[in-house]
Backbone as XML, in Angstrom:
<?xml version="1.0"?>
<chain id="A" units="angstrom">
  <residue number="1" name="ASP">
    <atom name="N" x="104.457" y="-117.945" z="3.058"/>
    <atom name="CA" x="105.697" y="-118.603" z="3.410"/>
    <atom name="C" x="106.362" y="-119.134" z="2.140"/>
  </residue>
  <residue number="2" name="GLU">
    <atom name="N" x="107.630" y="-118.931" z="2.028"/>
    <atom name="CA" x="108.396" y="-119.352" z="0.851"/>
    <atom name="C" x="108.284" y="-120.848" z="0.576"/>
  </residue>
  <residue number="3" name="ARG">
    <atom name="N" x="108.144" y="-121.655" z="1.608"/>
    <atom name="CA" x="108.090" y="-123.110" z="1.433"/>
    <atom name="C" x="106.883" y="-123.542" z="0.623"/>
  </residue>
  <residue number="4" name="PHE">
    <atom name="N" x="105.832" y="-122.769" z="0.634"/>
    <atom name="CA" x="104.587" y="-123.168" z="-0.013"/>
    <atom name="C" x="104.367" y="-122.535" z="-1.386"/>
  </residue>
  <residue number="5" name="LYS">
    <atom name="N" x="105.194" y="-121.591" z="-1.781"/>
    <atom name="CA" x="104.976" y="-120.869" z="-3.035"/>
    <atom name="C" x="105.041" y="-121.772" z="-4.259"/>
  </residue>
  <residue number="6" name="LYS">
    <atom name="N" x="105.882" y="-122.792" z="-4.233"/>
    <atom name="CA" x="106.042" y="-123.658" z="-5.400"/>
    <atom name="C" x="105.012" y="-124.783" z="-5.455"/>
  </residue>
  <residue number="7" name="LEU">
    <atom name="N" x="104.234" y="-124.959" z="-4.404"/>
    <atom name="CA" x="103.239" y="-126.028" z="-4.388"/>
    <atom name="C" x="102.019" y="-125.653" z="-5.229"/>
  </residue>
  <residue number="8" name="SER">
    <atom name="N" x="101.439" y="-126.661" z="-5.850"/>
    <atom name="CA" x="100.212" y="-126.436" z="-6.610"/>
    <atom name="C" x="99.054" y="-126.159" z="-5.647"/>
  </residue>
  <residue number="9" name="SER">
    <atom name="N" x="97.983" y="-125.632" z="-6.191"/>
    <atom name="CA" x="96.787" y="-125.384" z="-5.371"/>
    <atom name="C" x="96.262" y="-126.681" z="-4.772"/>
  </residue>
  <residue number="10" name="ASP">
    <atom name="N" x="96.291" y="-127.756" z="-5.553"/>
    <atom name="CA" x="95.825" y="-129.055" z="-5.049"/>
    <atom name="C" x="96.702" y="-129.562" z="-3.903"/>
  </residue>
  <residue number="11" name="ALA">
    <atom name="N" x="98.002" y="-129.351" z="-4.011"/>
    <atom name="CA" x="98.902" y="-129.776" z="-2.942"/>
    <atom name="C" x="98.637" y="-128.976" z="-1.671"/>
  </residue>
  <residue number="12" name="LYS">
    <atom name="N" x="98.354" y="-127.699" z="-1.829"/>
    <atom name="CA" x="98.028" y="-126.857" z="-0.672"/>
    <atom name="C" x="96.719" y="-127.306" z="-0.036"/>
  </residue>
  <residue number="13" name="LEU">
    <atom name="N" x="95.751" y="-127.684" z="-0.877"/>
    <atom name="CA" x="94.481" y="-128.191" z="-0.359"/>
    <atom name="C" x="94.702" y="-129.477" z="0.423"/>
  </residue>
  <residue number="14" name="LEU">
    <atom name="N" x="95.508" y="-130.379" z="-0.119"/>
    <atom name="CA" x="95.809" y="-131.627" z="0.585"/>
    <atom name="C" x="96.504" y="-131.334" z="1.915"/>
  </residue>
  <residue number="15" name="TYR">
    <atom name="N" x="97.418" y="-130.386" z="1.921"/>
    <atom name="CA" x="98.100" y="-130.006" z="3.157"/>
    <atom name="C" x="97.086" y="-129.534" z="4.202"/>
  </residue>
  <residue number="16" name="GLY">
    <atom name="N" x="96.117" y="-128.741" z="3.793"/>
    <atom name="CA" x="95.075" y="-128.279" z="4.714"/>
    <atom name="C" x="94.260" y="-129.440" z="5.263"/>
  </residue>
  <residue number="17" name="LEU">
    <atom name="N" x="93.925" y="-130.392" z="4.395"/>
    <atom name="CA" x="93.181" y="-131.574" z="4.858"/>
    <atom name="C" x="94.010" y="-132.383" z="5.853"/>
  </residue>
  <residue number="18" name="MET">
    <atom name="N" x="95.298" y="-132.469" z="5.589"/>
    <atom name="CA" x="96.175" y="-133.212" z="6.506"/>
    <atom name="C" x="96.295" y="-132.492" z="7.857"/>
  </residue>
  <residue number="19" name="LEU">
    <atom name="N" x="96.349" y="-131.177" z="7.827"/>
    <atom name="CA" x="96.380" y="-130.410" z="9.083"/>
    <atom name="C" x="95.112" y="-130.638" z="9.889"/>
  </residue>
  <residue number="20" name="ASP">
    <atom name="N" x="93.983" y="-130.707" z="9.190"/>
    <atom name="CA" x="92.715" y="-130.969" z="9.860"/>
    <atom name="C" x="92.765" y="-132.336" z="10.543"/>
  </residue>
  <residue number="21" name="ARG">
    <atom name="N" x="93.280" y="-133.323" z="9.848"/>
    <atom name="CA" x="93.411" y="-134.662" z="10.437"/>
    <atom name="C" x="94.393" y="-134.657" z="11.610"/>
  </residue>
  <residue number="22" name="MET">
    <atom name="N" x="95.425" y="-133.817" z="11.520"/>
    <atom name="CA" x="96.403" y="-133.734" z="12.603"/>
    <atom name="C" x="95.739" y="-133.232" z="13.883"/>
  </residue>
  <residue number="23" name="SER">
    <atom name="N" x="94.878" y="-132.239" z="13.755"/>
    <atom name="CA" x="94.210" y="-131.724" z="14.957"/>
    <atom name="C" x="93.297" y="-132.792" z="15.554"/>
  </residue>
  <residue number="24" name="LEU">
    <atom name="N" x="92.657" y="-133.578" z="14.706"/>
    <atom name="CA" x="91.831" y="-134.681" z="15.198"/>
    <atom name="C" x="92.694" y="-135.735" z="15.901"/>
  </residue>
  <residue number="25" name="SER">
    <atom name="N" x="93.863" y="-136.022" z="15.336"/>
    <atom name="CA" x="94.781" y="-136.982" z="15.955"/>
    <atom name="C" x="95.220" y="-136.509" z="17.338"/>
  </residue>
  <residue number="26" name="MET">
    <atom name="N" x="95.508" y="-135.221" z="17.441"/>
    <atom name="CA" x="95.924" y="-134.678" z="18.735"/>
    <atom name="C" x="94.779" y="-134.767" z="19.738"/>
  </residue>
  <residue number="27" name="LYS">
    <atom name="N" x="93.575" y="-134.466" z="19.292"/>
    <atom name="CA" x="92.406" y="-134.554" z="20.165"/>
    <atom name="C" x="92.209" y="-135.983" z="20.666"/>
  </residue>
  <residue number="28" name="ASN">
    <atom name="N" x="92.456" y="-136.950" z="19.777"/>
    <atom name="CA" x="92.300" y="-138.362" z="20.141"/>
    <atom name="C" x="93.544" y="-138.962" z="20.790"/>
  </residue>
  <residue number="29" name="GLU">
    <atom name="N" x="94.573" y="-138.104" z="20.966"/>
    <atom name="CA" x="95.825" y="-138.507" z="21.606"/>
    <atom name="C" x="96.512" y="-139.653" z="20.866"/>
  </residue>
  <residue number="30" name="TRP">
    <atom name="N" x="96.579" y="-139.521" z="19.540"/>
    <atom name="CA" x="97.290" y="-140.501" z="18.716"/>
    <atom name="C" x="98.727" y="-140.019" z="18.555"/>
  </residue>
  <residue number="31" name="PHE">
    <atom name="N" x="99.591" y="-140.490" z="19.437"/>
    <atom name="CA" x="100.994" y="-140.090" z="19.450"/>
    <atom name="C" x="101.888" y="-141.298" z="19.280"/>
  </residue>
  <residue number="32" name="ASP">
    <atom name="N" x="103.038" y="-141.082" z="18.632"/>
    <atom name="CA" x="103.994" y="-142.169" z="18.467"/>
    <atom name="C" x="104.908" y="-142.233" z="19.684"/>
  </residue>
  <residue number="33" name="ASP">
    <atom name="N" x="105.936" y="-143.064" z="19.608"/>
    <atom name="CA" x="106.855" y="-143.255" z="20.737"/>
    <atom name="C" x="107.659" y="-142.002" z="21.075"/>
  </residue>
  <residue number="34" name="GLU">
    <atom name="N" x="107.742" y="-141.078" z="20.132"/>
    <atom name="CA" x="108.464" y="-139.829" z="20.371"/>
    <atom name="C" x="107.513" y="-138.675" z="20.682"/>
  </residue>
  <residue number="35" name="ASN">
    <atom name="N" x="106.262" y="-139.025" z="21.015"/>
    <atom name="CA" x="105.231" y="-138.066" z="21.403"/>
    <atom name="C" x="104.858" y="-137.094" z="20.281"/>
  </residue>
  <residue number="36" name="ARG">
    <atom name="N" x="104.947" y="-137.589" z="19.036"/>
    <atom name="CA" x="104.523" y="-136.800" z="17.881"/>
    <atom name="C" x="103.164" y="-137.307" z="17.433"/>
  </residue>
  <residue number="37" name="ALA">
    <atom name="N" x="102.244" y="-136.381" z="17.181"/>
    <atom name="CA" x="100.926" y="-136.772" z="16.673"/>
    <atom name="C" x="101.097" y="-137.331" z="15.267"/>
  </residue>
  <residue number="38" name="TYR">
    <atom name="N" x="100.297" y="-138.317" z="14.931"/>
    <atom name="CA" x="100.366" y="-138.888" z="13.587"/>
    <atom name="C" x="98.969" y="-139.007" z="13.005"/>
  </residue>
  <residue number="39" name="ILE">
    <atom name="N" x="98.943" y="-139.072" z="11.684"/>
    <atom name="CA" x="97.674" y="-139.231" z="10.983"/>
    <atom name="C" x="97.735" y="-140.472" z="10.109"/>
  </residue>
  <residue number="40" name="ILE">
    <atom name="N" x="96.568" y="-140.983" z="9.800"/>
    <atom name="CA" x="96.431" y="-142.049" z="8.816"/>
    <atom name="C" x="95.566" y="-141.473" z="7.704"/>
  </residue>
  <residue number="41" name="TYR">
    <atom name="N" x="96.147" y="-141.373" z="6.527"/>
    <atom name="CA" x="95.442" y="-140.803" z="5.380"/>
    <atom name="C" x="95.887" y="-141.592" z="4.157"/>
  </residue>
  <residue number="42" name="THR">
    <atom name="N" x="95.089" y="-142.537" z="3.765"/>
    <atom name="CA" x="95.459" y="-143.421" z="2.669"/>
    <atom name="C" x="95.323" y="-142.721" z="1.316"/>
  </residue>
  <residue number="43" name="ILE">
    <atom name="N" x="96.025" y="-143.252" z="0.346"/>
    <atom name="CA" x="95.914" y="-142.737" z="-1.014"/>
    <atom name="C" x="94.459" y="-142.835" z="-1.487"/>
  </residue>
  <residue number="44" name="ASP">
    <atom name="N" x="93.785" y="-143.924" z="-1.152"/>
    <atom name="CA" x="92.379" y="-144.070" z="-1.529"/>
    <atom name="C" x="91.526" y="-142.948" z="-0.940"/>
  </residue>
  <residue number="45" name="SER">
    <atom name="N" x="91.787" y="-142.577" z="0.307"/>
    <atom name="CA" x="91.038" y="-141.482" z="0.936"/>
    <atom name="C" x="91.352" y="-140.148" z="0.275"/>
  </residue>
  <residue number="46" name="ILE">
    <atom name="N" x="92.614" y="-139.949" z="-0.071"/>
    <atom name="CA" x="93.001" y="-138.716" z="-0.760"/>
    <atom name="C" x="92.291" y="-138.640" z="-2.108"/>
  </residue>
  <residue number="47" name="MET">
    <atom name="N" x="92.266" y="-139.763" z="-2.839"/>
    <atom name="CA" x="91.583" y="-139.811" z="-4.127"/>
    <atom name="C" x="90.114" y="-139.429" z="-3.976"/>
  </residue>
  <residue number="48" name="GLU">
    <atom name="N" x="89.482" y="-139.982" z="-2.961"/>
    <atom name="CA" x="88.064" y="-139.696" z="-2.737"/>
    <atom name="C" x="87.842" y="-138.239" z="-2.347"/>
  </residue>
  <residue number="49" name="ASP">
    <atom name="N" x="88.642" y="-137.740" z="-1.412"/>
    <atom name="CA" x="88.457" y="-136.372" z="-0.922"/>
    <atom name="C" x="88.726" y="-135.318" z="-1.997"/>
  </residue>
  <residue number="50" name="LEU">
    <atom name="N" x="89.723" y="-135.572" z="-2.850"/>
    <atom name="CA" x="90.073" y="-134.594" z="-3.883"/>
    <atom name="C" x="89.429" y="-134.894" z="-5.228"/>
  </residue>
  <residue number="51" name="GLY">
    <atom name="N" x="88.788" y="-136.061" z="-5.343"/>
    <atom name="CA" x="88.156" y="-136.433" z="-6.599"/>
    <atom name="C" x="89.162" y="-136.585" z="-7.722"/>
  </residue>
  <residue number="52" name="CYS">
    <atom name="N" x="90.251" y="-137.276" z="-7.437"/>
    <atom name="CA" x="91.305" y="-137.410" z="-8.438"/>
    <atom name="C" x="91.727" y="-138.870" z="-8.604"/>
  </residue>
  <residue number="53" name="ALA">
    <atom name="N" x="92.541" y="-139.105" z="-9.608"/>
    <atom name="CA" x="93.058" y="-140.444" z="-9.885"/>
    <atom name="C" x="94.221" y="-140.769" z="-8.945"/>
  </residue>
  <residue number="54" name="LYS">
    <atom name="N" x="94.564" y="-142.040" z="-8.891"/>
    <atom name="CA" x="95.627" y="-142.513" z="-8.005"/>
    <atom name="C" x="96.961" y="-141.822" z="-8.296"/>
  </residue>
  <residue number="55" name="GLU">
    <atom name="N" x="97.288" y="-141.678" z="-9.560"/>
    <atom name="CA" x="98.571" y="-141.062" z="-9.930"/>
    <atom name="C" x="98.679" y="-139.636" z="-9.395"/>
  </residue>
  <residue number="56" name="LYS">
    <atom name="N" x="97.589" y="-138.886" z="-9.497"/>
    <atom name="CA" x="97.606" y="-137.503" z="-8.998"/>
    <atom name="C" x="97.702" y="-137.486" z="-7.471"/>
  </residue>
  <residue number="57" name="ALA">
    <atom name="N" x="96.951" y="-138.359" z="-6.806"/>
    <atom name="CA" x="96.992" y="-138.421" z="-5.341"/>
    <atom name="C" x="98.404" y="-138.743" z="-4.870"/>
  </residue>
  <residue number="58" name="GLU">
    <atom name="N" x="99.043" y="-139.690" z="-5.522"/>
    <atom name="CA" x="100.420" y="-140.056" z="-5.142"/>
    <atom name="C" x="101.391" y="-138.907" z="-5.410"/>
  </residue>
  <residue number="59" name="SER">
    <atom name="N" x="101.189" y="-138.214" z="-6.508"/>
    <atom name="CA" x="102.031" y="-137.078" z="-6.843"/>
    <atom name="C" x="101.887" y="-135.961" z="-5.818"/>
  </residue>
  <residue number="60" name="LEU">
    <atom name="N" x="100.645" y="-135.663" z="-5.450"/>
    <atom name="CA" x="100.401" y="-134.609" z="-4.456"/>
    <atom name="C" x="100.973" y="-134.991" z="-3.112"/>
  </residue>
  <residue number="61" name="TYR">
    <atom name="N" x="100.817" y="-136.243" z="-2.715"/>
    <atom name="CA" x="101.337" y="-136.712" z="-1.434"/>
    <atom name="C" x="102.855" y="-136.588" z="-1.420"/>
  </residue>
  <residue number="62" name="GLY">
    <atom name="N" x="103.484" y="-136.845" z="-2.553"/>
    <atom name="CA" x="104.936" y="-136.772" z="-2.654"/>
    <atom name="C" x="105.477" y="-135.359" z="-2.613"/>
  </residue>
  <residue number="63" name="GLN">
    <atom name="N" x="104.632" y="-134.353" z="-2.858"/>
    <atom name="CA" x="105.092" y="-132.962" z="-2.826"/>
    <atom name="C" x="105.308" y="-132.458" z="-1.411"/>
  </residue>
  <residue number="64" name="GLY">
    <atom name="N" x="104.678" y="-133.125" z="-0.445"/>
    <atom name="CA" x="104.737" y="-132.640" z="0.934"/>
    <atom name="C" x="105.914" y="-133.027" z="1.634"/>
  </residue>
</chain>
């Protein structure tokens, strides 16, 4: 997909992790007032999961 071609490999990995969390949110029926599933994924969790510094985690999160 053209939307993903410019993303770094790390950003794509983070996107995959977020999709995984989204499916868990849907399973647990975590929906907002507009019936959209939501996730909670803190910068600290991203840092831990990707083994990176805060600046990189924030940068990757901002690419999405």
